[in-house]
C-alpha positions as a printed Julia matrix, in Angstrom:
112×3 Matrix{Float64}:
 -77.08  13.34  -29.55
 -73.43  13.35  -28.64
 -71.42  15.79  -26.58
 -67.72  15.98  -27.4
 -65.59  17.69  -24.8
 -62.04  18.92  -24.88
 -59.65  21.11  -22.99
 -58.89  19.44  -19.68
 -55.44  18.9   -18.29
 -52.93  19.63  -15.58
 -52.42  23.21  -14.51
 -50.77  25.06  -11.67
 -52.78  27.04   -9.15
 -53.52  30.46  -10.51
 -53.49  29.18  -14.07
 -56.23  29.0   -16.68
 -57.92  26.42  -18.84
 -60.71  26.52  -21.37
 -63.07  23.62  -21.77
 -65.21  23.1   -24.86
 -68.31  20.99  -25.42
 -69.64  20.47  -28.93
 -73.22  19.29  -29.34
 -73.94  17.09  -32.35
 -77.34  18.61  -33.15
 -78.48  22.09  -34.02
 -79.59  23.97  -30.93
 -82.66  25.79  -32.13
 -84.75  25.98  -28.98
 -84.23  27.82  -25.76
 -82.45  25.54  -23.3
 -80.12  25.95  -20.39
 -76.89  24.08  -20.85
 -73.75  24.1   -18.82
 -71.18  22.31  -16.72
 -71.16  20.07  -13.68
 -68.17  18.91  -11.71
 -68.43  15.49  -10.24
 -66.14  15.48   -7.22
 -67.86  18.46   -5.67
 -71.3   17.36   -6.93
 -71.81  20.9    -8.06
 -73.37  22.64  -11.03
 -70.63  25.04  -12.0
 -72.21  27.24  -14.65
 -75.13  27.39  -17.03
 -76.17  29.5   -19.99
 -79.63  29.96  -21.5
 -79.4   29.81  -25.24
 -82.17  32.27  -26.11
 -80.99  35.06  -23.83
 -77.35  34.2   -23.11
 -78.21  34.64  -19.46
 -75.55  32.98  -17.31
 -75.47  31.61  -13.8
 -72.58  30.4   -11.66
 -71.91  28.52   -8.49
 -70.68  30.79   -5.74
 -67.4   28.92   -5.61
 -66.48  29.95   -9.16
 -68.21  33.32   -9.51
 -65.81  35.86  -10.92
 -63.28  33.24  -11.99
 -65.16  31.11  -14.52
 -67.02  32.29  -17.6
 -69.45  30.27  -19.67
 -70.12  31.18  -23.27
 -71.37  29.56  -26.43
 -70.82  29.75  -30.13
 -74.22  29.54  -31.78
 -72.8   28.64  -35.18
 -70.72  25.76  -33.85
 -73.3   24.45  -31.34
 -70.49  24.6   -28.82
 -70.3   25.87  -25.29
 -67.14  26.88  -23.49
 -66.02  27.22  -19.91
 -63.15  29.61  -19.39
 -61.57  28.92  -16.04
 -59.18  31.47  -14.56
 -57.42  31.77  -11.21
 -57.73  28.05  -10.72
 -57.43  26.62   -7.23
 -56.65  23.11   -5.96
 -60.32  22.76   -4.97
 -61.2   23.07   -8.66
 -59.7   19.66   -9.36
 -62.51  17.56  -10.8
 -64.03  15.92  -13.82
 -66.08  18.58  -15.58
 -69.07  17.21  -17.48
 -71.09  19.35  -19.81
 -74.82  18.85  -20.06
 -77.37  19.67  -22.72
 -81.14  19.1   -22.59
 -83.51  18.78  -25.51
 -87.16  17.73  -25.69
 -86.25  14.05  -25.34
 -83.5   13.81  -22.78
 -80.67  15.43  -20.88
 -77.32  14.52  -22.35
 -74.02  14.44  -20.54
 -70.46  14.48  -21.67
 -67.94  12.12  -20.14
 -66.0   15.02  -18.8
 -62.42  16.2   -19.21
 -60.29  15.89  -16.09
 -58.98  19.13  -14.67
 -56.16  18.67  -12.18
 -54.42  21.35  -10.22
 -50.81  20.52   -9.47
 -49.44  21.18   -6.02
């Protein structure tokens, strides 16, 4: 299984970015997948595939939105009102019956 991420970059405070994470297999079971940011050692957001229930870290609640496209086996993280503290490598994760897979993570950098 491979996770292919895209969408990182340099953005000014207050700006927005959207990250994407495409999973190379069909997601046909109920799992919780999401995003983790390394610098803060923090799970940012997660979504449960069977219910689309979402959960967020308190630090991003109201600013970030996780969603997924069932047909594309892709999850997204829409990040709005970005702050300097959001600077990090954002790795997506996806579990199946065999393992938990991680993306390498796009870098998100907030310019000063």
